[in-house]
C-alpha positions in Angstrom: 0.1 0.0 0.0 1.3 3.5 -0.9 1.3 6.4 1.3 -1.4 8.2 -0.8 -3.7 5.3 -0.2 -2.9 5.5 3.7 -3.8 9.3 3.7 -6.9 8.6 1.7 -8.1 5.9 4.2 -7.1 8.2 7.1 -9.2 11.0 5.9 -12.2 8.5 5.0 -12.0 7.5 8.8 -12.0 11.0 10.0 -15.0 12.1 7.6 -17.0 8.9 8.7 -16.6 9.8 12.4 -16.6 13.6 12.4 -17.6 14.2 16.1 -15.3 11.6 17.4 -12.4 13.0 15.3 -13.3 16.6 16.5 -13.3 15.6 20.1 -9.9 13.8 19.5 -8.4 16.9 18.0 -9.4 19.2 20.8 -6.5 18.3 23.0 -4.2 19.0 20.1 -5.9 22.3 19.2 -5.9 23.7 22.8 -2.3 22.5 23.3 -0.8 24.1 20.2 -3.0 27.3 20.7 -1.7 27.6 24.5 1.9 26.9 23.3 1.7 29.8 20.8 -0.2 32.2 23.2 2.1 31.5 26.1 5.3 32.1 24.1 3.9 35.3 22.7 3.0 36.6 25.9 6.6 35.7 27.2 8.1 37.2 23.9 6.2 40.5 24.4 7.3 40.6 28.1 10.9 40.1 27.0 10.8 42.8 24.3 9.1 45.3 26.7 11.8 44.7 29.3 14.7 45.0 26.5 13.2 48.1 25.3 13.4 49.6 28.7 17.0 49.0 29.2 17.8 50.2 25.6 16.2 53.4 26.4 19.0 53.7 28.9 21.6 53.0 26.4 23.2 49.5 26.5 26.5 51.0 26.3 25.9 53.5 28.9 27.2 53.6 32.6 24.7 55.8 34.8 26.0 57.4 37.8 22.8 58.5 39.8 22.5 60.6 43.0 21.4 58.1 45.8 18.1 58.9 47.4 18.9 59.7 51.1 17.0 61.3 53.9 17.9 65.0 54.9 19.7 63.5 58.0 21.8 61.5 55.8 22.5 64.2 53.4 23.5 66.5 56.0 25.9 63.8 57.3 27.5 63.5 53.9 27.9 67.4 53.5 29.5 67.6 56.7 31.9 65.0 55.7 32.8 67.4 52.7 30.9 65.6 50.0 28.9 68.0 48.0 27.0 65.4 45.9 27.5 64.8 42.3 28.8 67.8 40.3 30.0 68.9 36.8 33.6 68.5 38.2 33.0 64.9 38.7 31.9 64.5 34.9 35.1 66.5 34.0 37.3 64.1 35.9 35.6 61.0 34.7 36.1 62.3 31.1 39.7 63.2 31.5 40.7 59.9 33.3 38.5 57.0 32.1 39.7 55.6 28.8 37.4 54.5 25.8 34.7 57.0 26.5 32.7 58.0 23.5 30.4 60.5 25.1 29.5 61.9 28.5 26.6 63.9 29.6 25.3 65.5 32.9 21.8 66.1 34.0 19.9 68.1 36.7 16.2 67.8 37.6 13.6 69.5 39.6 9.8 68.8 39.7 7.7 71.8 38.6 4.3 72.8 37.1 4.4 73.5 33.4 1.7 76.0 32.3 0.3 77.1 29.0 -2.8 79.4 28.9 -5.2 77.8 31.5 -3.5 74.3 31.3 -1.2 73.0 33.7 0.7 69.7 34.2 3.0 68.3 36.7 6.4 67.4 35.2 10.2 66.6 35.9 12.2 69.5 34.4 15.6 68.0 33.3 18.5 70.1 32.5 20.9 68.2 29.8 23.8 68.7 27.6 23.2 68.5 23.9 24.5 65.0 23.5 21.9 63.7 26.0 18.9 62.9 23.9 21.0 60.9 21.4 22.8 59.0 24.3 19.6 57.9 25.6 18.0 56.8 22.3 15.4 59.8 22.5 14.0 60.8 19.1 12.4 64.2 18.5 8.9 63.6 16.6 8.5 67.5 15.7 10.7 70.3 15.7 14.5 70.0 16.9 16.4 68.8 19.8 18.6 70.9 22.2 21.8 71.9 20.2 25.2 73.4 21.0 24.2 76.9 20.4 21.1 76.5 22.8 23.6 75.3 25.5 26.4 77.8 24.8 24.1 80.7 24.8 22.0 79.5 27.8 18.8 80.1 25.7 15.4 79.8 27.4 14.1 76.7 25.2 12.7 73.3 26.1 11.8 70.0 24.3 8.7 68.5 25.7 7.8 65.0 26.4 4.8 63.6 24.4 2.4 63.4 27.2 3.2 67.0 28.2 2.7 68.3 24.7 -0.6 66.3 24.3 -2.1 67.6 27.6 -1.0 71.3 27.1 -1.4 71.7 23.3 -3.8 69.1 22.3 -4.2 69.4 18.5 -2.5 72.9 18.5 1.0 73.2 16.9 3.3 73.7 19.9 6.6 74.6 18.1 7.5 78.2 19.0 5.0 78.5 21.8 6.0 79.8 25.2 5.4 77.7 28.4 5.9 78.8 32.0 8.0 76.7 34.3 8.0 78.2 37.9 8.6 82.0 37.2 10.4 81.3 33.6 9.0 81.4 30.2 10.7 78.7 27.8 10.2 78.6 24.2 9.1 75.0 22.9 11.6 73.9 20.0 10.8 70.2 19.9 8.5 67.2 20.7 9.8 63.9 21.7 8.3 60.8 20.4 6.3 58.6 22.8 8.6 56.6 25.1 8.0 53.2 27.0 7.4 53.6 30.7 9.6 52.7 33.5 7.3 50.2 35.4 9.8 49.6 38.2 12.7 51.0 39.9 16.3 50.2 38.5 18.7 51.1 41.1 18.1 54.8 41.8 16.2 55.3 38.6 12.7 56.0 40.0 9.8 54.5 38.2 8.1 57.2 36.3 6.4 58.0 32.9 9.3 59.5 30.6 6.6 61.1 28.4 5.9 63.6 31.1 9.5 65.0 31.4 10.7 68.2 29.7 14.3 69.0 28.8 16.2 72.2 28.6 19.9 73.1 28.2 21.7 72.3 31.5 23.5 75.6 31.4 20.0 77.4 31.4 18.8 75.0 34.2 21.8 75.9 36.5 21.5 79.5 35.8 17.7 80.0 36.2 16.4 77.2 38.3 17.4 76.0 41.9 16.7 72.9 43.7 13.9 72.5 46.3 16.3 70.9 48.6 19.7 72.8 49.4 21.4 69.7 50.1 21.0 68.2 46.9 24.1 68.1 44.7 24.6 70.2 41.7 23.5 67.6 39.3 21.5 64.4 39.7 23.0 62.1 37.1 26.0 61.6 35.0 25.7 59.2 31.9 29.0 57.9 30.4 28.8 56.1 27.1 31.8 53.7 26.3 32.8 52.2 22.9 33.1 48.7 23.8 30.4 47.0 25.9 33.2 44.6 27.2 34.8 47.5 29.0 31.6 48.5 30.9 32.4 46.5 34.2 36.1 47.7 34.2 35.1 51.5 33.4 32.6 51.4 35.9 35.1 50.3 38.7 37.4 53.0 37.7 34.5 55.7 37.9 33.7 54.4 41.3 37.2 55.0 42.4 37.4 58.5 41.0 34.1 59.3 42.7 35.3 57.8 45.9 38.3 60.4 46.0 36.0 63.3 45.0 33.4 62.4 47.6 35.8 61.6 50.3 34.6 57.9 50.6 31.0 59.1 51.0 28.7 56.7 49.1 25.9 59.3 48.1 25.8 57.9 44.5 25.0 54.7 42.9 26.3 53.3 39.6 24.0 51.4 37.2 25.1 49.4 34.1 21.9 48.8 31.9 23.9 46.3 29.7 24.6 44.0 32.8 21.0 44.3 33.7 19.7 43.7 30.3 21.9 40.4 30.0 20.3 39.2 33.4 16.8 40.3 32.3 17.3 38.3 29.0 18.4 35.2 30.8 15.4 35.4 33.3 13.0 36.1 30.5 14.3 33.0 28.5 13.7 30.8 31.6 10.3 32.3 31.9 9.4 31.6 28.3 10.6 28.1 28.7 8.4 27.5 31.7 5.6 29.1 30.1 6.0 26.8 26.9 6.5 23.7 29.1 3.3 24.2 31.0 1.4 24.7 27.8 3.1 21.4 26.2 1.3 19.5 29.0 -1.9 20.1 27.2 -0.4 18.6 24.2 0.8 15.4 26.0 -2.9 15.2 27.4 -4.1 15.6 23.8 -1.7 12.9 22.6 -3.2 10.6 25.2 -6.6 11.4 24.1 -5.5 10.1 20.5 -4.0 7.1 21.9 -7.3 6.2 23.5 -9.4 6.9 20.7 -7.0 5.1 18.3 -7.1 1.9 20.6 -10.9 2.1 20.6 -10.8 2.4 16.7 -8.6 -0.7 16.5 -11.1 -2.5 18.5 -14.0 -1.5 16.1 -12.2 -2.3 13.0 -10.7 -5.6 14.1 -12.7 -7.6 11.5 -11.6 -5.2 8.9 -8.1 -5.6 9.9 -8.3 -9.4 9.7 -10.1 -9.2 6.2 -7.2 -6.9 4.9 -4.4 -9.3 6.3 -6.1 -12.3 4.9 -6.0 -10.7 1.4 -2.5 -10.1 1.4 -1.9 -6.7 3.5 1.3 -6.8 5.5 1.9 -5.8 9.2 3.7 -2.7 7.8 0.7 -1.7 5.9 -1.7 -2.1 8.7 0.8 0.0 11.1 1.4 2.5 8.5 -2.3 3.0 8.1 -3.1 3.7 11.7 -0.1 5.9 12.2 -1.0 8.0 9.5 -4.5 8.4 10.9 -3.0 9.7 14.1 -0.7 12.2 12.3 -3.4 13.3 10.0 -5.5 13.9 13.3 -2.5 15.8 14.8 -1.8 17.9 11.5 -5.4 18.9 11.2 -5.7 19.7 14.9 -2.3 21.4 14.7 -3.3 23.7 11.8 -6.4 24.7 13.7 -4.6 25.3 16.9 -2.1 27.7 15.1 -5.0 29.7 13.9 -6.5 29.9 17.4 -3.3 30.6 19.1 -2.5 33.6 16.7 -6.0 34.9 17.1 -5.8 34.5 21.0 -2.5 36.2 21.0 -3.8 39.2 19.1 -6.9 39.4 21.2 -5.0 39.5 24.2 -3.0 42.6 23.0 -6.2 44.1 21.8 -8.3 43.7 24.9 -5.9 44.0 27.6 -2.6 46.0 28.6 -0.5 43.0 27.8 1.8 43.2 24.9 2.2 39.9 23.0 4.7 39.2 20.0 4.3 36.1 17.9 7.6 34.6 16.7 7.7 32.3 13.8 9.6 29.5 16.0 6.7 29.4 18.5 4.4 28.3 15.6 7.0 26.0 14.4 7.6 24.4 17.8 4.0 24.0 18.6 3.0 22.4 15.4 6.1 20.1 15.1 5.5 18.9 18.7 1.8 18.4 17.8 2.9 16.1 14.8 5.4 14.2 17.0 2.6 13.7 19.6 0.5 12.1 16.9 3.3 9.8 15.9 4.4 9.0 19.4 1.0 8.1 20.7 -0.4 6.8 17.4 2.4 4.2 17.6 1.0 1.8 20.3 -2.4 1.3 18.7 -1.0 1.0 15.2 1.4 -1.8 16.6 -1.5 -3.7 18.2 -3.3 -3.4 15.1 -0.6 -4.8 13.1 0.0 -7.7 15.6 -3.6 -8.9 15.5 -4.1 -12.5 14.3 -5.8 -12.5 11.0 -7.9 -15.7 11.7 -8.8 -14.4 15.3 -9.7 -11.0 13.8 -12.1 -12.2 11.2 -14.0 -14.3 13.9 -14.2 -11.1 16.2 -17.6 -10.0 17.1 
C-alpha cells in the first residue's frame, strides 16, 4: 500500500466519524493554541523589558545621586561631599579611557503651564548629546543643540504626554510655556517613550513622556533645587565604545568618585547592559517554563489520540483481519493507523495555530499585555503536535498490526 492510499483511508475514517475525530483533535488544538499564546506573551514581556533597558543605552554607565534622607545628606555634607557635580563629570571624562560621550543632567519637579492648562512634570537640564545617548527621538521640531547650550537659551523639548496635555491638536513649536517663574520656548516634541514600571537602582519609576528637557546651562543659571542639600546635578551618563569594558570602566569611575566624595557613598552606579543580560536570561527561563506548562496540554491531547485509536482498532478488528487475509502486510496496517493519528495531529495543529494567533492578537487588543508572535513558536507548537501524533499513535498501530488474521475475522 502506498502512502497516498494511507492518507485517503485516514481522511475517510475522519470524515466517517466527524464528532469523534473533532473531540480527539481538541486536545491538540488547545495544546498548540496554548503554546503559541504563552510564548507570544513571554516574548512580548521580554521585548518590553529589553526596550526599557535600551532606553537607558546598553553601552552606558549611569551614575545617579542616591536617594537619602535629609539627615543622611547632612551627614554626607558634613564629611565634605557636595554630591554629584560637573567637576565629577569632567574628571571622569579626563581619566576613564574608551569614553565616546558623557553627559550630565539636573532635575526638579515643577508645574508646566500654558494658557489655562497645567501639568506636573520633571524638568531636566541636559547637555546637547543627552537625547542621542538615551535613544530619544524628536517627533516634531528640533532637539537641544550646542548653540542653545552655549548661549543659555530659554528653550525646551517636551515629552509626548506633556505636549498632548498642554497643546492637544495645536501646533506647539514656537509657543511659550511657563516653568516656575521662567518662560521657555518650545522647540521640539519627543516621540512617545516606553514607561519605567519599576525602579532600576536609583532610577525611580516614572512616565518618561511627562518630562521636559532644557539646556543644562540654562537650568543651572535660572532654576534652583527645592532641597539645598541636593548636589549640583543628579545624574552623569557615560557612554563607552566597547560593551566589554563596561564593568572595568564602572570600577574606575567608582574609584574617581570615592576620592572626590571623600569615601561618602552618596551615589550609585547602574550598568543597563549587565541588567539587560540578566533580564534576557530570566525571560528566557520564563518563556521555557510557559511553553512547558502549555505543552502539557499537548501531551494530554496525545493521550486522547492514543485512547481513541485503541478504541478504533477494537472497532475495526474484523476489517484488519480481512485486509491481512487478502495480503496486507503488518507494515501496511501499522502505517495506516500511524497515518490516521498523524492526520488528526496535523489538522488539529493547523486549527490550533490559527486559534493561537487569534488568541495572542486578542490579548494585545483587549488587555494591557503586549504579545509578540515569533515564527519559531508556531513551528515548535506545530512540530510537537505532529510528534505527539506519531508517538501516541504508534502503540495502537502496533497492536493493530499484531492482530492474528484468523482471530480478527472471527471477532464480533
